[in-house]
Residue, then its C-alpha position, 0 to 999 in steps of 0.5 A: x795770710x800773705x797779705x798780712x805777712x806783707x803788711x807786717x813786713x812793711x810795718x817793720x821796715x817802716x818802724x826801723x827806718x823811723x827809729x834810725x832817723x830818730x837816732x840820727x837826729x837826736x844823736x844816736x845814744x841820747x834823747x836830746x836833739x843836737x844843736x849843731x848851730x850852738x856847737x858850731x858857734x862855740x867852736x868858731x869863738x874858740x877858734x877866733x880866740x886862737x887867731x887873736x892869740x896868733x896875732x899877739x903871740x900869747x896863748x894864755x887867753x885860749x886855755x879857757x876853751x879846753x878841759x885841761x884836767x884831761x890828757x887829750x885836752x891838755x895835749x891839744x892845748x899845748x899844741x896850740x901854745x907851740x903853734x902860736x910861739x912858733x908863728x911868733x918866732x917865725x915872723x920875728x925872724x922875718x921882721x914881719x908881723x901878722x896883721x890879720x888871721x881869720x878862721x872859717x870853719x865848716x861843720x860837716x858832721x856831729x855825733x854823740x857818744x858816751x857823753x862826748x860830742x864828736x865833730x868833724x870840721x874843716x877849717x880855712x885859716x887865712x893869714x895876712x902879714x907885713x914886713x915892718x921896714x915896708x913903708x907901703x905896708x904891703x899886705x902878703x896873704x896865704x891860707x891853709x885848709x885843715x881837717x879836725x876831729x873835735x870832741x866837746x863836752x859840757x861841764x857845769x853848763x859850760x862847754x869845753x874842748x876835750x880834744x882837737x885832732x888834725x894834721x898840722x901843716x906846722x907840725x915839722x917845725x914844732x919839735x924844739x917847742x916841746x914843753x912850752x905850755x908847762x913853762x919850760x924855757x923856749x928862748x933859744x931853740x933853733x941851731x945856727x948852721x954854716x952859711x953858703x953862697x948862692x948860684x945863678x942858673x938859667x931860665x926854663x922852657x915849660x909853661x909856668x903860668x899854666x903850672x901855677x893856675x893848675x896848683x891854684x885851681x886844684x889846691x883844695x878841690x882835687x882834680x877828679x881825673x887823677x887818683x887821690x894818693x892821700x891815705x896811701x903816703x900822701x898826695x903832695x908829689x902826685x899833685x906837683x907832678x900834675x901841676x907841671x905836667x897836665x897837658x890841658x890845664x898845667x905846665x905841659x912837661x912831657x912824660x918819659x918812660x920813668x916819670x909818667x901817668x897812665x889814663x884809663x881808656x874806659x873810666x877811672x882815675x889816672x895813676x902815676x908811675x912811682x917817679x910821679x907819686x913818690x917823694x924820693x923817686x920824684x926828687x931822684x928823677x928830676x935831678x938824674x933826668x936833668x929836668x931839675x937842678x938843685x940850687x941849694x940844699x940847707x936850712x932857712x939861713x942857708x938858702x936865704x943868706x943874702x949877698x951883693x947880688x941876691x938879697x935873700x940868697x938862693x931862694x930868690x933865684x927860684x921862679x914861680x913853677x919851680x919846686x921845693x923839696x923838704x928833707x926831715x931827718x935825712x929823708x925826703x918828706x915833702x914836695x911843694x911848687x912855688x906859686x907866688x912871691x911875697x913883697x920881699x921876694x920870698x917864695x910862696x907855695x901850694x901843696x897837698x896832703x895838708x892843703x896849702x895856698x900861697x904859704x911862705x915856704x918855710x912856714x911849718x918847717x923848722x929845726x935842726x933836722x929840717x933841710x930845704x932843696x931848692x929845685x929849678x925846673x930846666x926842661 
């Protein structure tokens, strides 16, 4: 009897494992297997079209991929239209043009629920641009990494996007473009603000090159010895603090009793102080400790207003390893570190929360409520 019970128990376990495996492969609630390669091909085709629309500045060709009879699909399409228009305006303002934009996707997971295929996708967007007055047509490049949650449906043997949700690195610049998809006037959005002169400050002492090397190494693959602050306010400040302070790989700025990181003796990840991980506290610490000086606070026009000595204003005084702090509606919202300059000397940055790699510092940040704080490290 005991042997029979053991056999029965084993049979039940094997049966449920077999059923679970079948359910996973076949999408849990559907008898048809999931063709992941076909779904990935569709998303890649849609995203390739999106890249083409970004280069051309016209979003109409993208509409065919969205089931705009559904509100989430319409909102997703409207969001892409805003991004495309914003990028066209941004490049026009710089007197530049995008020469190539590439989307590289990695399909992480697929499952089916209530007739909708739910996809988790990591997208790396790579941008190339050149200035129109550059005789040599020198290429400037940057990339961003986005995490997408995508819904797909099949209607009349055609695939459509029913939603595409992600944290967008351009989001803070898109407010003025609301209503663009339904045809509202979008010619005049950005308010002109008063221009101020730039100042010139001296050099610094910390290892800028190592700080940049650290920023590039860990821009998308986080350093496992530090706590990841995504999900508890964002990792942007934590990442920048690591870049400028890490003794082994980073800039090597020494800790003090306010700005520091605690490394556990018996395993676990290092955790930073409030000034190490919090945007407001870090900004205040840099200024009041004397380790950082704000060269200029203002919108893009203010911080790039040219003078006889500085063709791109205060922004041209920043070096690699310096920092940019982003203010949204009067609140300190984000930090980045300068990792390169483009062919005209504009700063390009890395950051976390949305992973940015050598991205123009103002890209994704626009409108009257956005201010840039240009911070020179003087430690």
